[in-house]
C-alpha positions as CSV (number, residue, x, y, z in Angstrom):
1,M,-87.2,-3.4,-6.2
2,G,-89.0,-6.2,-4.4
3,V,-90.1,-4.4,-1.0
4,W,-91.9,-1.2,-0.6
5,V,-93.5,1.3,2.4
6,R,-96.2,3.8,1.7
7,L,-95.7,6.6,4.0
8,A,-98.3,9.4,4.7
9,L,-96.6,12.5,3.6
10,E,-98.0,16.0,3.2
11,P,-100.4,15.5,-0.1
12,G,-99.7,18.2,-2.6
13,R,-96.4,19.4,-1.0
14,A,-92.9,18.7,-1.5
15,V,-91.4,17.1,1.4
16,A,-87.4,16.4,1.8
17,V,-87.2,12.5,3.3
18,R,-83.7,11.5,4.7
19,I,-83.1,7.8,4.0
20,V,-80.2,6.0,5.5
21,T,-79.1,2.8,4.1
22,Y,-76.5,0.4,5.8
23,N,-75.6,-3.2,4.9
24,V,-75.2,-4.7,8.6
25,R,-73.8,-8.2,7.3
26,Y,-75.8,-9.6,10.0
27,F,-74.2,-7.4,12.8
28,A,-71.0,-9.7,12.0
29,H,-68.4,-6.9,11.0
30,A,-66.6,-7.5,14.2
31,L,-65.5,-11.1,13.3
32,K,-64.9,-10.7,9.4
33,G,-68.5,-12.1,8.6
34,L,-67.9,-15.3,10.8
35,T,-71.2,-14.6,13.3
36,S,-73.1,-11.7,14.8
37,T,-71.6,-9.6,18.2
38,R,-73.2,-7.5,20.1
39,R,-70.2,-5.1,19.7
40,S,-71.4,-4.7,16.0
41,M,-74.8,-4.5,16.9
42,E,-74.1,-1.7,19.2
43,G,-71.7,0.3,17.2
44,I,-74.2,0.4,14.3
45,A,-77.1,1.3,16.6
46,R,-74.7,4.5,17.9
47,S,-73.8,5.5,14.2
48,I,-77.8,5.8,13.6
49,A,-78.4,7.5,17.5
50,T,-75.8,10.1,17.1
51,L,-76.5,11.5,13.4
52,E,-77.0,15.3,13.9
53,E,-80.4,14.9,12.4
54,L,-82.1,11.6,12.5
55,P,-83.3,10.3,9.1
56,E,-87.0,9.5,8.7
57,V,-85.9,6.1,7.2
58,V,-83.4,3.5,8.0
59,C,-82.7,0.6,5.5
60,L,-80.7,-2.1,6.8
61,Q,-79.6,-5.2,4.5
62,E,-78.5,-8.4,5.3
63,V,-80.5,-8.7,8.8
64,E,-81.2,-12.3,10.0
65,T,-83.7,-13.5,11.6
66,Q,-82.8,-16.8,13.5
67,S,-80.1,-18.9,12.7
68,F,-76.9,-20.8,14.1
69,R,-74.7,-18.4,12.9
70,A,-76.9,-15.1,13.9
71,N,-76.7,-16.9,17.6
72,L,-73.0,-18.2,17.7
73,A,-71.6,-15.2,19.6
74,V,-74.4,-13.0,20.8
75,R,-76.6,-14.9,23.8
76,R,-80.0,-13.2,23.8
77,A,-82.2,-12.8,27.0
78,H,-84.9,-14.5,25.1
79,P,-83.8,-17.1,22.6
80,E,-87.0,-16.6,20.4
81,Q,-86.1,-13.1,19.9
82,T,-84.6,-12.1,16.2
83,Q,-81.8,-10.3,15.2
84,L,-83.9,-7.4,14.4
85,E,-85.7,-7.3,17.6
86,A,-82.6,-7.5,19.5
87,F,-81.2,-4.5,17.4
88,M,-84.3,-2.6,18.1
89,H,-83.7,-3.1,21.6
90,T,-80.0,-2.1,21.5
91,L,-81.1,0.9,19.6
92,Q,-83.6,2.1,22.4
93,H,-80.8,1.6,25.0
94,V,-78.7,3.7,23.1
95,F,-81.1,6.5,23.0
96,R,-81.9,6.2,26.4
97,E,-77.9,6.7,27.3
98,S,-78.6,10.3,25.6
99,H,-82.0,10.5,27.6
100,R,-84.2,10.2,24.5
101,E,-86.7,7.4,23.2
102,S,-86.2,5.8,20.0
103,P,-88.2,7.4,17.2
104,Y,-88.4,4.4,15.1
105,E,-90.6,1.4,14.5
106,A,-89.2,-1.9,12.4
107,L,-90.6,-3.5,9.4
108,Y,-88.8,-7.1,8.1
109,Y,-88.7,-8.4,4.5
110,P,-87.4,-12.1,4.9
111,A,-85.5,-13.0,1.5
112,N,-83.7,-16.6,2.3
113,E,-83.6,-19.1,4.7
114,Y,-81.3,-22.5,4.2
115,K,-82.2,-25.0,6.8
116,L,-80.3,-28.0,7.9
117,G,-83.3,-30.4,8.6
118,P,-86.9,-28.9,9.3
119,K,-85.8,-26.7,12.3
120,A,-82.0,-26.2,12.1
121,R,-81.5,-23.1,10.4
122,F,-78.3,-22.1,9.0
123,Y,-78.8,-18.9,7.3
124,T,-81.7,-16.7,7.5
125,T,-81.3,-13.1,5.7
126,G,-83.7,-10.0,4.5
127,L,-84.1,-6.6,4.7
128,A,-85.5,-4.3,7.4
129,I,-86.8,-0.8,7.3
130,L,-87.0,1.3,10.3
131,V,-89.3,4.2,9.6
132,R,-89.6,7.5,12.5
133,N,-92.8,6.7,14.6
134,D,-93.9,10.6,14.0
135,I,-94.3,9.5,10.1
136,P,-97.4,7.1,9.8
137,V,-96.9,4.1,7.5
138,T,-100.2,3.4,5.4
139,G,-99.3,0.1,3.8
140,H,-96.2,-1.9,3.2
141,N,-95.4,-5.6,1.9
142,S,-93.1,-7.1,4.5
143,A,-95.0,-10.7,5.0
144,T,-94.8,-10.9,1.0
145,P,-91.6,-9.1,-0.5
146,F,-91.3,-9.6,-4.2
147,D,-89.0,-12.2,-5.3
148,I,-86.9,-10.3,-8.2
149,T,-84.3,-13.0,-8.6
150,H,-83.2,-14.2,-12.2
151,R,-82.7,-17.7,-12.1
152,G,-81.5,-19.0,-15.4
153,V,-79.4,-22.4,-14.6
154,Q,-82.3,-25.1,-13.7
155,A,-79.7,-27.0,-11.6
156,T,-78.9,-24.3,-9.3
157,R,-82.1,-22.9,-9.2
158,S,-83.4,-24.1,-5.6
159,I,-80.1,-22.8,-3.7
160,K,-79.7,-19.4,-5.7
161,Q,-80.1,-16.7,-2.9
162,T,-83.2,-14.8,-3.3
163,R,-83.1,-11.3,-4.1
164,I,-86.1,-8.7,-3.2
């Protein structure tokens, strides 16, 4: 795997870690992948916040940073806000509705960025890992995830989606 997180668990003692994984599909399930929606973001946040036992780690696939597609339907209060930042804000809101604080901190692992010119991003995706804040993170490689993509055909090498 191309991403890693080192957690400070109890040394010398077996510790159960509950992990939830979710392909959020850039929060676009409601529109069949066309663009992200607030409804999809809220639904995923509620799915996590209403679990009977909250997981220590939540892994999210296909999270965008900033792109035309990600911003088409969702208007953010702060246009520079990433999709993960918007999701974390939504998750905090959902927890507050039930008079609790969100226990998660987020790490983002960028994978792909397809641009139309120097600034017009069409597609930006990656992975996110949410870790409960009562578990110290002692290391991670979110700034430089390992590229594990096999690129056999030279002609399509530059456009093949990166795997991390």
